[in-house]
Backbone atoms as SQL, in Angstrom:
CREATE TABLE atoms (id INTEGER PRIMARY KEY, chain TEXT, resi INTEGER, resn TEXT, atom TEXT, x REAL, y REAL, z REAL);
INSERT INTO atoms VALUES
  (1, 'A', 1, 'MET', 'N', 10.309, 35.146, 12.635),
  (2, 'A', 1, 'MET', 'CA', 9.856, 33.925, 13.267),
  (3, 'A', 1, 'MET', 'C', 10.211, 32.739, 12.364),
  (4, 'A', 2, 'GLY', 'N', 10.704, 31.641, 12.925),
  (5, 'A', 2, 'GLY', 'CA', 11.108, 30.466, 12.159),
  (6, 'A', 2, 'GLY', 'C', 9.930, 29.711, 11.560),
  (7, 'A', 3, 'ARG', 'N', 10.209, 29.042, 10.467),
  (8, 'A', 3, 'ARG', 'CA', 9.181, 28.252, 9.804),
  (9, 'A', 3, 'ARG', 'C', 9.175, 26.839, 10.367),
  (10, 'A', 4, 'CYS', 'N', 8.009, 26.286, 10.496),
  (11, 'A', 4, 'CYS', 'CA', 7.859, 24.920, 10.985),
  (12, 'A', 4, 'CYS', 'C', 8.141, 23.957, 9.837),
  (13, 'A', 5, 'LYS', 'N', 9.036, 23.018, 10.044),
  (14, 'A', 5, 'LYS', 'CA', 9.380, 22.050, 9.002),
  (15, 'A', 5, 'LYS', 'C', 8.656, 20.740, 9.300),
  (16, 'A', 6, 'VAL', 'N', 7.775, 20.340, 8.402),
  (17, 'A', 6, 'VAL', 'CA', 7.044, 19.093, 8.558),
  (18, 'A', 6, 'VAL', 'C', 7.494, 18.149, 7.450),
  (19, 'A', 7, 'GLU', 'N', 7.888, 16.952, 7.836),
  (20, 'A', 7, 'GLU', 'CA', 8.351, 15.956, 6.866),
  (21, 'A', 7, 'GLU', 'C', 7.164, 15.243, 6.219),
  (22, 'A', 8, 'LEU', 'N', 7.337, 14.843, 4.974),
  (23, 'A', 8, 'LEU', 'CA', 6.318, 14.077, 4.265),
  (24, 'A', 8, 'LEU', 'C', 5.994, 12.792, 5.012),
  (25, 'A', 9, 'SER', 'N', 6.995, 12.163, 5.597),
  (26, 'A', 9, 'SER', 'CA', 6.780, 10.916, 6.337),
  (27, 'A', 9, 'SER', 'C', 5.860, 11.136, 7.541),
  (28, 'A', 10, 'THR', 'N', 5.965, 12.285, 8.182),
  (29, 'A', 10, 'THR', 'CA', 5.100, 12.597, 9.320),
  (30, 'A', 10, 'THR', 'C', 3.646, 12.722, 8.873),
  (31, 'A', 11, 'ILE', 'N', 3.429, 13.390, 7.763),
  (32, 'A', 11, 'ILE', 'CA', 2.073, 13.547, 7.222),
  (33, 'A', 11, 'ILE', 'C', 1.526, 12.190, 6.795),
  (34, 'A', 12, 'ALA', 'N', 2.349, 11.403, 6.104),
  (35, 'A', 12, 'ALA', 'CA', 1.906, 10.080, 5.647),
  (36, 'A', 12, 'ALA', 'C', 1.543, 9.189, 6.825),
  (37, 'A', 13, 'GLN', 'N', 2.354, 9.218, 7.874),
  (38, 'A', 13, 'GLN', 'CA', 2.063, 8.403, 9.063),
  (39, 'A', 13, 'GLN', 'C', 0.767, 8.851, 9.726),
  (40, 'A', 14, 'GLN', 'N', 0.573, 10.152, 9.811),
  (41, 'A', 14, 'GLN', 'CA', -0.619, 10.706, 10.455),
  (42, 'A', 14, 'GLN', 'C', -1.897, 10.304, 9.718),
  (43, 'A', 15, 'TYR', 'N', -1.832, 10.237, 8.396),
  (44, 'A', 15, 'TYR', 'CA', -3.025, 9.959, 7.602),
  (45, 'A', 15, 'TYR', 'C', -3.027, 8.568, 6.968),
  (46, 'A', 16, 'LEU', 'N', -2.145, 7.686, 7.413),
  (47, 'A', 16, 'LEU', 'CA', -2.015, 6.363, 6.809),
  (48, 'A', 16, 'LEU', 'C', -3.329, 5.585, 6.817),
  (49, 'A', 17, 'SER', 'N', -4.032, 5.594, 7.906),
  (50, 'A', 17, 'SER', 'CA', -5.299, 4.837, 7.953),
  (51, 'A', 17, 'SER', 'C', -6.318, 5.407, 6.975),
  (52, 'A', 18, 'ARG', 'N', -6.347, 6.719, 6.828),
  (53, 'A', 18, 'ARG', 'CA', -7.268, 7.333, 5.853),
  (54, 'A', 18, 'ARG', 'C', -6.856, 7.006, 4.422),
  (55, 'A', 19, 'ILE', 'N', -5.556, 7.024, 4.183),
  (56, 'A', 19, 'ILE', 'CA', -5.049, 6.699, 2.841),
  (57, 'A', 19, 'ILE', 'C', -5.455, 5.273, 2.474),
  (58, 'A', 20, 'LYS', 'N', -5.243, 4.346, 3.411),
  (59, 'A', 20, 'LYS', 'CA', -5.598, 2.944, 3.156),
  (60, 'A', 20, 'LYS', 'C', -7.091, 2.783, 2.945),
  (61, 'A', 21, 'ALA', 'N', -7.893, 3.451, 3.775),
  (62, 'A', 21, 'ALA', 'CA', -9.349, 3.319, 3.665),
  (63, 'A', 21, 'ALA', 'C', -9.872, 3.877, 2.347),
  (64, 'A', 22, 'ARG', 'N', -9.353, 5.006, 1.949),
  (65, 'A', 22, 'ARG', 'CA', -9.879, 5.670, 0.758),
  (66, 'A', 22, 'ARG', 'C', -9.253, 5.161, -0.542),
  (67, 'A', 23, 'HIS', 'N', -7.951, 4.874, -0.515),
  (68, 'A', 23, 'HIS', 'CA', -7.243, 4.559, -1.761),
  (69, 'A', 23, 'HIS', 'C', -6.573, 3.188, -1.763),
  (70, 'A', 24, 'GLY', 'N', -6.732, 2.419, -0.687),
  (71, 'A', 24, 'GLY', 'CA', -6.029, 1.144, -0.559),
  (72, 'A', 24, 'GLY', 'C', -6.263, 0.182, -1.707),
  (73, 'A', 25, 'ALA', 'N', -7.500, 0.052, -2.137),
  (74, 'A', 25, 'ALA', 'CA', -7.821, -0.911, -3.201),
  (75, 'A', 25, 'ALA', 'C', -7.284, -0.486, -4.560),
  (76, 'A', 26, 'SER', 'N', -7.119, 0.797, -4.770),
  (77, 'A', 26, 'SER', 'CA', -6.690, 1.279, -6.084),
  (78, 'A', 26, 'SER', 'C', -5.214, 1.679, -6.127),
  (79, 'A', 27, 'THR', 'N', -4.510, 1.494, -5.023),
  (80, 'A', 27, 'THR', 'CA', -3.090, 1.852, -4.969),
  (81, 'A', 27, 'THR', 'C', -2.253, 0.714, -5.528),
  (82, 'A', 28, 'SER', 'N', -1.351, 1.059, -6.447),
  (83, 'A', 28, 'SER', 'CA', -0.521, 0.037, -7.097),
  (84, 'A', 28, 'SER', 'C', 0.579, -0.453, -6.156),
  (85, 'A', 29, 'LYS', 'N', 1.185, -1.573, -6.523),
  (86, 'A', 29, 'LYS', 'CA', 2.293, -2.143, -5.751),
  (87, 'A', 29, 'LYS', 'C', 3.457, -1.153, -5.668),
  (88, 'A', 30, 'ASP', 'N', 3.746, -0.468, -6.764),
  (89, 'A', 30, 'ASP', 'CA', 4.827, 0.519, -6.776),
  (90, 'A', 30, 'ASP', 'C', 4.519, 1.709, -5.858),
  (91, 'A', 31, 'GLN', 'N', 3.262, 2.120, -5.821),
  (92, 'A', 31, 'GLN', 'CA', 2.875, 3.225, -4.949),
  (93, 'A', 31, 'GLN', 'C', 2.994, 2.830, -3.480),
  (94, 'A', 32, 'TRP', 'N', 2.595, 1.579, -3.143),
  (95, 'A', 32, 'TRP', 'CA', 2.746, 1.103, -1.766),
  (96, 'A', 32, 'TRP', 'C', 4.220, 1.010, -1.401),
  (97, 'A', 33, 'SER', 'N', 5.038, 0.588, -2.349),
  (98, 'A', 33, 'SER', 'CA', 6.479, 0.486, -2.108),
  (99, 'A', 33, 'SER', 'C', 7.065, 1.861, -1.790),
  (100, 'A', 34, 'ALA', 'N', 6.661, 2.868, -2.559),
  (101, 'A', 34, 'ALA', 'CA', 7.140, 4.228, -2.323),
  (102, 'A', 34, 'ALA', 'C', 6.689, 4.740, -0.958),
  (103, 'A', 35, 'LEU', 'N', 5.435, 4.518, -0.627),
  (104, 'A', 35, 'LEU', 'CA', 4.915, 4.970, 0.665),
  (105, 'A', 35, 'LEU', 'C', 5.633, 4.278, 1.816),
  (106, 'A', 36, 'ASN', 'N', 5.857, 2.981, 1.684),
  (107, 'A', 36, 'ASN', 'CA', 6.571, 2.227, 2.721),
  (108, 'A', 36, 'ASN', 'C', 7.998, 2.748, 2.893),
  (109, 'A', 37, 'ALA', 'N', 8.651, 3.056, 1.785),
  (110, 'A', 37, 'ALA', 'CA', 10.018, 3.582, 1.855),
  (111, 'A', 37, 'ALA', 'C', 10.033, 4.943, 2.551),
  (112, 'A', 38, 'ILE', 'N', 9.107, 5.808, 2.195),
  (113, 'A', 38, 'ILE', 'CA', 9.038, 7.142, 2.804),
  (114, 'A', 38, 'ILE', 'C', 8.773, 7.033, 4.299),
  (115, 'A', 39, 'LEU', 'N', 7.872, 6.129, 4.686),
  (116, 'A', 39, 'LEU', 'CA', 7.551, 5.952, 6.106),
  (117, 'A', 39, 'LEU', 'C', 8.739, 5.390, 6.902),
  (118, 'A', 40, 'GLY', 'N', 9.542, 4.546, 6.267),
  (119, 'A', 40, 'GLY', 'CA', 10.640, 3.899, 6.981),
  (120, 'A', 40, 'GLY', 'C', 11.982, 4.570, 6.843),
  (121, 'A', 41, 'CYS', 'N', 12.069, 5.591, 6.007),
  (122, 'A', 41, 'CYS', 'CA', 13.352, 6.244, 5.761),
  (123, 'A', 41, 'CYS', 'C', 13.904, 6.861, 7.046),
  (124, 'A', 42, 'ARG', 'N', 15.173, 6.608, 7.278),
  (125, 'A', 42, 'ARG', 'CA', 15.885, 7.111, 8.450),
  (126, 'A', 42, 'ARG', 'C', 15.222, 6.689, 9.758),
  (127, 'A', 43, 'THR', 'N', 14.736, 5.425, 9.743),
  (128, 'A', 43, 'THR', 'CA', 14.208, 4.793, 10.951),
  (129, 'A', 43, 'THR', 'C', 14.905, 3.444, 11.091),
  (130, 'A', 44, 'GLU', 'N', 14.544, 2.702, 12.125),
  (131, 'A', 44, 'GLU', 'CA', 15.133, 1.381, 12.349),
  (132, 'A', 44, 'GLU', 'C', 14.824, 0.400, 11.219),
  (133, 'A', 45, 'GLN', 'N', 13.844, 0.712, 10.367),
  (134, 'A', 45, 'GLN', 'CA', 13.469, -0.174, 9.262),
  (135, 'A', 45, 'GLN', 'C', 14.650, -0.479, 8.348),
  (136, 'A', 46, 'TYR', 'N', 15.532, 0.478, 8.153),
  (137, 'A', 46, 'TYR', 'CA', 16.668, 0.292, 7.243),
  (138, 'A', 46, 'TYR', 'C', 18.002, 0.127, 7.967),
  (139, 'A', 47, 'GLY', 'N', 17.956, 0.000, 9.277),
  (140, 'A', 47, 'GLY', 'CA', 19.175, -0.248, 10.035),
  (141, 'A', 47, 'GLY', 'C', 19.879, 1.029, 10.461),
  (142, 'A', 48, 'GLN', 'N', 21.031, 0.820, 11.094),
  (143, 'A', 48, 'GLN', 'CA', 21.802, 1.932, 11.632),
  (144, 'A', 48, 'GLN', 'C', 23.242, 1.883, 11.165),
  (145, 'A', 49, 'MET', 'N', 23.845, 3.052, 11.155),
  (146, 'A', 49, 'MET', 'CA', 25.268, 3.193, 10.897),
  (147, 'A', 49, 'MET', 'C', 25.875, 3.710, 12.199),
  (148, 'A', 50, 'HIS', 'N', 26.913, 3.050, 12.670),
  (149, 'A', 50, 'HIS', 'CA', 27.576, 3.465, 13.912),
  (150, 'A', 50, 'HIS', 'C', 28.854, 4.213, 13.544),
  (151, 'A', 51, 'LEU', 'N', 29.008, 5.374, 14.121),
  (152, 'A', 51, 'LEU', 'CA', 30.144, 6.234, 13.818),
  (153, 'A', 51, 'LEU', 'C', 30.999, 6.410, 15.060),
  (154, 'A', 52, 'SER', 'N', 32.299, 6.507, 14.853),
  (155, 'A', 52, 'SER', 'CA', 33.191, 6.789, 15.977),
  (156, 'A', 52, 'SER', 'C', 34.364, 7.618, 15.478),
  (157, 'A', 53, 'CYS', 'N', 34.876, 8.422, 16.374),
  (158, 'A', 53, 'CYS', 'CA', 36.004, 9.289, 16.046),
  (159, 'A', 53, 'CYS', 'C', 37.245, 8.742, 16.738),
  (160, 'A', 54, 'ASN', 'N', 38.281, 8.467, 15.967),
  (161, 'A', 54, 'ASN', 'CA', 39.530, 7.957, 16.545),
  (162, 'A', 54, 'ASN', 'C', 40.250, 9.015, 17.376),
  (163, 'A', 55, 'ALA', 'N', 40.060, 10.271, 17.010),
  (164, 'A', 55, 'ALA', 'CA', 40.777, 11.344, 17.701),
  (165, 'A', 55, 'ALA', 'C', 40.211, 11.628, 19.092),
  (166, 'A', 56, 'CYS', 'N', 38.864, 11.660, 19.210),
  (167, 'A', 56, 'CYS', 'CA', 38.288, 12.035, 20.510),
  (168, 'A', 56, 'CYS', 'C', 37.454, 10.916, 21.134),
  (169, 'A', 57, 'ALA', 'N', 37.351, 9.795, 20.488),
  (170, 'A', 57, 'ALA', 'CA', 36.632, 8.618, 20.992),
  (171, 'A', 57, 'ALA', 'C', 35.125, 8.833, 21.150),
  (172, 'A', 58, 'SER', 'N', 34.583, 9.868, 20.519),
  (173, 'A', 58, 'SER', 'CA', 33.129, 10.041, 20.592),
  (174, 'A', 58, 'SER', 'C', 32.458, 9.041, 19.648),
  (175, 'A', 59, 'ARG', 'N', 31.245, 8.654, 20.003),
  (176, 'A', 59, 'ARG', 'CA', 30.498, 7.670, 19.217),
  (177, 'A', 59, 'ARG', 'C', 29.076, 8.178, 19.017),
  (178, 'A', 60, 'SER', 'N', 28.510, 7.843, 17.849),
  (179, 'A', 60, 'SER', 'CA', 27.110, 8.183, 17.583),
  (180, 'A', 60, 'SER', 'C', 26.554, 7.184, 16.575),
  (181, 'A', 61, 'SER', 'N', 25.251, 7.203, 16.446),
  (182, 'A', 61, 'SER', 'CA', 24.574, 6.325, 15.494),
  (183, 'A', 61, 'SER', 'C', 23.617, 7.145, 14.647),
  (184, 'A', 62, 'ARG', 'N', 23.428, 6.731, 13.419),
  (185, 'A', 62, 'ARG', 'CA', 22.485, 7.377, 12.510),
  (186, 'A', 62, 'ARG', 'C', 21.686, 6.284, 11.810),
  (187, 'A', 63, 'TYR', 'N', 20.386, 6.529, 11.666),
  (188, 'A', 63, 'TYR', 'CA', 19.566, 5.599, 10.901),
  (189, 'A', 63, 'TYR', 'C', 19.870, 5.768, 9.417),
  (190, 'A', 64, 'LEU', 'N', 19.801, 4.669, 8.676),
  (191, 'A', 64, 'LEU', 'CA', 20.092, 4.691, 7.250),
  (192, 'A', 64, 'LEU', 'C', 18.887, 5.164, 6.445),
  (193, 'A', 65, 'SER', 'N', 19.163, 5.732, 5.289),
  (194, 'A', 65, 'SER', 'CA', 18.129, 6.196, 4.377),
  (195, 'A', 65, 'SER', 'C', 17.629, 5.042, 3.520),
  (196, 'A', 66, 'CYS', 'N', 16.423, 5.183, 2.999),
  (197, 'A', 66, 'CYS', 'CA', 15.833, 4.124, 2.178),
  (198, 'A', 66, 'CYS', 'C', 16.391, 4.112, 0.756),
  (199, 'A', 67, 'GLY', 'N', 16.740, 5.275, 0.216),
  (200, 'A', 67, 'GLY', 'CA', 17.277, 5.362, -1.136),
  (201, 'A', 67, 'GLY', 'C', 16.234, 5.245, -2.231),
  (202, 'A', 68, 'HIS', 'N', 14.960, 5.210, -1.892),
  (203, 'A', 68, 'HIS', 'CA', 13.890, 5.071, -2.891),
  (204, 'A', 68, 'HIS', 'C', 13.793, 6.336, -3.740),
  (205, 'A', 69, 'ARG', 'N', 13.547, 6.149, -5.030),
  (206, 'A', 69, 'ARG', 'CA', 13.510, 7.295, -5.944),
  (207, 'A', 69, 'ARG', 'C', 12.382, 8.269, -5.644),
  (208, 'A', 70, 'ALA', 'N', 11.345, 7.841, -4.921),
  (209, 'A', 70, 'ALA', 'CA', 10.229, 8.725, -4.595),
  (210, 'A', 70, 'ALA', 'C', 10.396, 9.410, -3.247),
  (211, 'A', 71, 'CYS', 'N', 11.430, 9.080, -2.517),
  (212, 'A', 71, 'CYS', 'CA', 11.607, 9.620, -1.168),
  (213, 'A', 71, 'CYS', 'C', 12.202, 11.021, -1.228),
  (214, 'A', 72, 'ASN', 'N', 11.491, 11.967, -0.667),
  (215, 'A', 72, 'ASN', 'CA', 11.970, 13.346, -0.700),
  (216, 'A', 72, 'ASN', 'C', 13.207, 13.566, 0.175),
  (217, 'A', 73, 'GLN', 'N', 13.426, 12.739, 1.180),
  (218, 'A', 73, 'GLN', 'CA', 14.616, 12.890, 2.024),
  (219, 'A', 73, 'GLN', 'C', 15.866, 12.369, 1.317),
  (220, 'A', 74, 'CYS', 'N', 15.694, 11.340, 0.514),
  (221, 'A', 74, 'CYS', 'CA', 16.846, 10.714, -0.149),
  (222, 'A', 74, 'CYS', 'C', 17.177, 11.320, -1.502),
  (223, 'A', 75, 'GLN', 'N', 16.173, 11.688, -2.241),
  (224, 'A', 75, 'GLN', 'CA', 16.400, 11.992, -3.644),
  (225, 'A', 75, 'GLN', 'C', 16.387, 13.471, -4.004),
  (226, 'A', 76, 'SER', 'N', 16.354, 14.335, -3.023),
  (227, 'A', 76, 'SER', 'CA', 16.348, 15.766, -3.318),
  (228, 'A', 76, 'SER', 'C', 17.563, 16.161, -4.156),
  (229, 'A', 77, 'HIS', 'N', 18.733, 15.680, -3.766),
  (230, 'A', 77, 'HIS', 'CA', 19.961, 16.014, -4.504),
  (231, 'A', 77, 'HIS', 'C', 19.898, 15.451, -5.924),
  (232, 'A', 78, 'CYS', 'N', 19.467, 14.193, -6.057),
  (233, 'A', 78, 'CYS', 'CA', 19.364, 13.570, -7.386),
  (234, 'A', 78, 'CYS', 'C', 18.346, 14.300, -8.248),
  (235, 'A', 79, 'THR', 'N', 17.244, 14.708, -7.631),
  (236, 'A', 79, 'THR', 'CA', 16.212, 15.437, -8.365),
  (237, 'A', 79, 'THR', 'C', 16.759, 16.756, -8.881),
  (238, 'A', 80, 'ASN', 'N', 17.496, 17.461, -8.048),
  (239, 'A', 80, 'ASN', 'CA', 18.081, 18.739, -8.465),
  (240, 'A', 80, 'ASN', 'C', 19.091, 18.550, -9.592),
  (241, 'A', 81, 'GLN', 'N', 19.875, 17.482, -9.524),
  (242, 'A', 81, 'GLN', 'CA', 20.821, 17.194, -10.604),
  (243, 'A', 81, 'GLN', 'C', 20.079, 16.894, -11.906),
  (244, 'A', 82, 'TRP', 'N', 19.020, 16.084, -11.821),
  (245, 'A', 82, 'TRP', 'CA', 18.229, 15.741, -12.998),
  (246, 'A', 82, 'TRP', 'C', 17.630, 17.006, -13.599),
  (247, 'A', 83, 'LEU', 'N', 17.080, 17.861, -12.758),
  (248, 'A', 83, 'LEU', 'CA', 16.459, 19.089, -13.226),
  (249, 'A', 83, 'LEU', 'C', 17.478, 19.976, -13.933),
  (250, 'A', 84, 'ALA', 'N', 18.671, 20.068, -13.392),
  (251, 'A', 84, 'ALA', 'CA', 19.722, 20.871, -14.022),
  (252, 'A', 84, 'ALA', 'C', 20.078, 20.309, -15.399),
  (253, 'A', 85, 'ARG', 'N', 20.150, 18.975, -15.516),
  (254, 'A', 85, 'ARG', 'CA', 20.427, 18.361, -16.824),
  (255, 'A', 85, 'ARG', 'C', 19.313, 18.668, -17.823),
  (256, 'A', 86, 'GLN', 'N', 18.073, 18.595, -17.364),
  (257, 'A', 86, 'GLN', 'CA', 16.944, 18.872, -18.257),
  (258, 'A', 86, 'GLN', 'C', 16.942, 20.337, -18.695),
  (259, 'A', 87, 'GLU', 'N', 17.266, 21.233, -17.777),
  (260, 'A', 87, 'GLU', 'CA', 17.287, 22.656, -18.116),
  (261, 'A', 87, 'GLU', 'C', 18.363, 22.971, -19.155),
  (262, 'A', 88, 'ARG', 'N', 19.481, 22.247, -19.114),
  (263, 'A', 88, 'ARG', 'CA', 20.543, 22.459, -20.114),
  (264, 'A', 88, 'ARG', 'C', 20.086, 22.027, -21.511),
  (265, 'A', 89, 'LYS', 'N', 19.098, 21.142, -21.581),
  (266, 'A', 89, 'LYS', 'CA', 18.585, 20.656, -22.865),
  (267, 'A', 89, 'LYS', 'C', 17.560, 21.599, -23.502),
  (268, 'A', 90, 'LEU', 'N', 17.059, 22.541, -22.725),
  (269, 'A', 90, 'LEU', 'CA', 16.012, 23.426, -23.228),
  (270, 'A', 90, 'LEU', 'C', 16.541, 24.364, -24.304),
  (271, 'A', 91, 'LEU', 'N', 15.704, 24.640, -25.263),
  (272, 'A', 91, 'LEU', 'CA', 16.030, 25.615, -26.291),
  (273, 'A', 91, 'LEU', 'C', 15.746, 27.010, -25.744),
  (274, 'A', 92, 'PRO', 'N', 16.389, 28.022, -26.301),
  (275, 'A', 92, 'PRO', 'CA', 16.177, 29.392, -25.809),
  (276, 'A', 92, 'PRO', 'C', 14.872, 30.000, -26.360),
  (277, 'A', 93, 'VAL', 'N', 13.774, 29.354, -26.044),
  (278, 'A', 93, 'VAL', 'CA', 12.447, 29.824, -26.476),
  (279, 'A', 93, 'VAL', 'C', 11.499, 29.747, -25.287),
  (280, 'A', 94, 'GLU', 'N', 10.322, 30.349, -25.434),
  (281, 'A', 94, 'GLU', 'CA', 9.316, 30.254, -24.385),
  (282, 'A', 94, 'GLU', 'C', 8.622, 28.900, -24.466),
  (283, 'A', 95, 'TYR', 'N', 8.347, 28.333, -23.323),
  (284, 'A', 95, 'TYR', 'CA', 7.645, 27.056, -23.244),
  (285, 'A', 95, 'TYR', 'C', 6.294, 27.265, -22.577),
  (286, 'A', 96, 'PHE', 'N', 5.341, 26.430, -22.961),
  (287, 'A', 96, 'PHE', 'CA', 4.014, 26.471, -22.364),
  (288, 'A', 96, 'PHE', 'C', 3.605, 25.063, -21.977),
  (289, 'A', 97, 'MET', 'N', 2.881, 24.943, -20.906),
  (290, 'A', 97, 'MET', 'CA', 2.353, 23.652, -20.497),
  (291, 'A', 97, 'MET', 'C', 0.842, 23.696, -20.671),
  (292, 'A', 98, 'VAL', 'N', 0.330, 22.658, -21.281),
  (293, 'A', 98, 'VAL', 'CA', -1.109, 22.563, -21.479),
  (294, 'A', 98, 'VAL', 'C', -1.627, 21.448, -20.569),
  (295, 'A', 99, 'THR', 'N', -2.627, 21.767, -19.798),
  (296, 'A', 99, 'THR', 'CA', -3.227, 20.799, -18.888),
  (297, 'A', 99, 'THR', 'C', -4.682, 20.617, -19.270),
  (298, 'A', 100, 'PHE', 'N', -5.134, 19.378, -19.240),
  (299, 'A', 100, 'PHE', 'CA', -6.541, 19.146, -19.514),
  (300, 'A', 100, 'PHE', 'C', -7.091, 18.214, -18.449),
  (301, 'A', 101, 'THR', 'N', -8.379, 18.289, -18.256),
  (302, 'A', 101, 'THR', 'CA', -9.062, 17.469, -17.263),
  (303, 'A', 101, 'THR', 'C', -9.964, 16.485, -17.982),
  (304, 'A', 102, 'LEU', 'N', -9.861, 15.229, -17.578),
  (305, 'A', 102, 'LEU', 'CA', -10.762, 14.226, -18.159),
  (306, 'A', 102, 'LEU', 'C', -12.178, 14.456, -17.656),
  (307, 'A', 103, 'PRO', 'N', -13.155, 14.210, -18.498),
  (308, 'A', 103, 'PRO', 'CA', -14.538, 14.294, -18.018),
  (309, 'A', 103, 'PRO', 'C', -14.741, 13.294, -16.873),
  (310, 'A', 104, 'TYR', 'N', -15.593, 13.635, -15.956),
  (311, 'A', 104, 'TYR', 'CA', -15.866, 12.823, -14.778),
  (312, 'A', 104, 'TYR', 'C', -16.147, 11.369, -15.148),
  (313, 'A', 105, 'GLU', 'N', -16.882, 11.166, -16.223),
  (314, 'A', 105, 'GLU', 'CA', -17.295, 9.821, -16.635),
  (315, 'A', 105, 'GLU', 'C', -16.107, 8.939, -17.019),
  (316, 'A', 106, 'LEU', 'N', -14.983, 9.541, -17.398),
  (317, 'A', 106, 'LEU', 'CA', -13.809, 8.767, -17.820),
  (318, 'A', 106, 'LEU', 'C', -12.765, 8.580, -16.717),
  (319, 'A', 107, 'ARG', 'N', -12.915, 9.244, -15.594),
  (320, 'A', 107, 'ARG', 'CA', -11.891, 9.202, -14.548),
  (321, 'A', 107, 'ARG', 'C', -11.704, 7.818, -13.950),
  (322, 'A', 108, 'SER', 'N', -12.785, 7.108, -13.666),
  (323, 'A', 108, 'SER', 'CA', -12.630, 5.768, -13.084),
  (324, 'A', 108, 'SER', 'C', -11.977, 4.822, -14.091),
  (325, 'A', 109, 'LEU', 'N', -12.309, 4.963, -15.345),
  (326, 'A', 109, 'LEU', 'CA', -11.684, 4.153, -16.393),
  (327, 'A', 109, 'LEU', 'C', -10.193, 4.464, -16.484),
  (328, 'A', 110, 'ALA', 'N', -9.851, 5.738, -16.431),
  (329, 'A', 110, 'ALA', 'CA', -8.441, 6.140, -16.506),
  (330, 'A', 110, 'ALA', 'C', -7.670, 5.648, -15.278),
  (331, 'A', 111, 'LYS', 'N', -8.277, 5.727, -14.110),
  (332, 'A', 111, 'LYS', 'CA', -7.603, 5.297, -12.892),
  (333, 'A', 111, 'LYS', 'C', -7.368, 3.784, -12.903),
  (334, 'A', 112, 'ALA', 'N', -8.314, 3.037, -13.448),
  (335, 'A', 112, 'ALA', 'CA', -8.188, 1.594, -13.520),
  (336, 'A', 112, 'ALA', 'C', -7.180, 1.150, -14.579),
  (337, 'A', 113, 'ASN', 'N', -6.856, 2.027, -15.528),
  (338, 'A', 113, 'ASN', 'CA', -5.932, 1.708, -16.619),
  (339, 'A', 113, 'ASN', 'C', -4.856, 2.784, -16.716),
  (340, 'A', 114, 'GLN', 'N', -4.170, 3.036, -15.620),
  (341, 'A', 114, 'GLN', 'CA', -3.217, 4.147, -15.558),
  (342, 'A', 114, 'GLN', 'C', -2.089, 4.043, -16.572),
  (343, 'A', 115, 'LYS', 'N', -1.562, 2.866, -16.776),
  (344, 'A', 115, 'LYS', 'CA', -0.451, 2.723, -17.726),
  (345, 'A', 115, 'LYS', 'C', -0.898, 3.036, -19.145),
  (346, 'A', 116, 'LEU', 'N', -2.055, 2.547, -19.515),
  (347, 'A', 116, 'LEU', 'CA', -2.573, 2.761, -20.861),
  (348, 'A', 116, 'LEU', 'C', -2.919, 4.225, -21.100),
  (349, 'A', 117, 'VAL', 'N', -3.573, 4.828, -20.121),
  (350, 'A', 117, 'VAL', 'CA', -4.001, 6.227, -20.271),
  (351, 'A', 117, 'VAL', 'C', -2.801, 7.145, -20.159);
């Protein structure tokens, strides 16, 4: 049975009002820019490209991509290239990732000062 493919833009559009209500005041300008790009990617927001074939005279149109670095539709290839470059830099040893959680009392402070934290 085939897998259902759901785009990030579809999810973002579906929950946009909830996102704004819950996180609107604390969302940075860059985050809004990324969300706007994802929502508008490959829609009329970025215009159209008109294609035609000289051999058979067929014509079609395609919506343009946003090109935003956070857009999963545009940057998948770039992300994979970046990842391959990073993997070539790794030493032939085992790596570990350490994750820690801020105490609840510090989370609002950290969220309000994201660059500093």
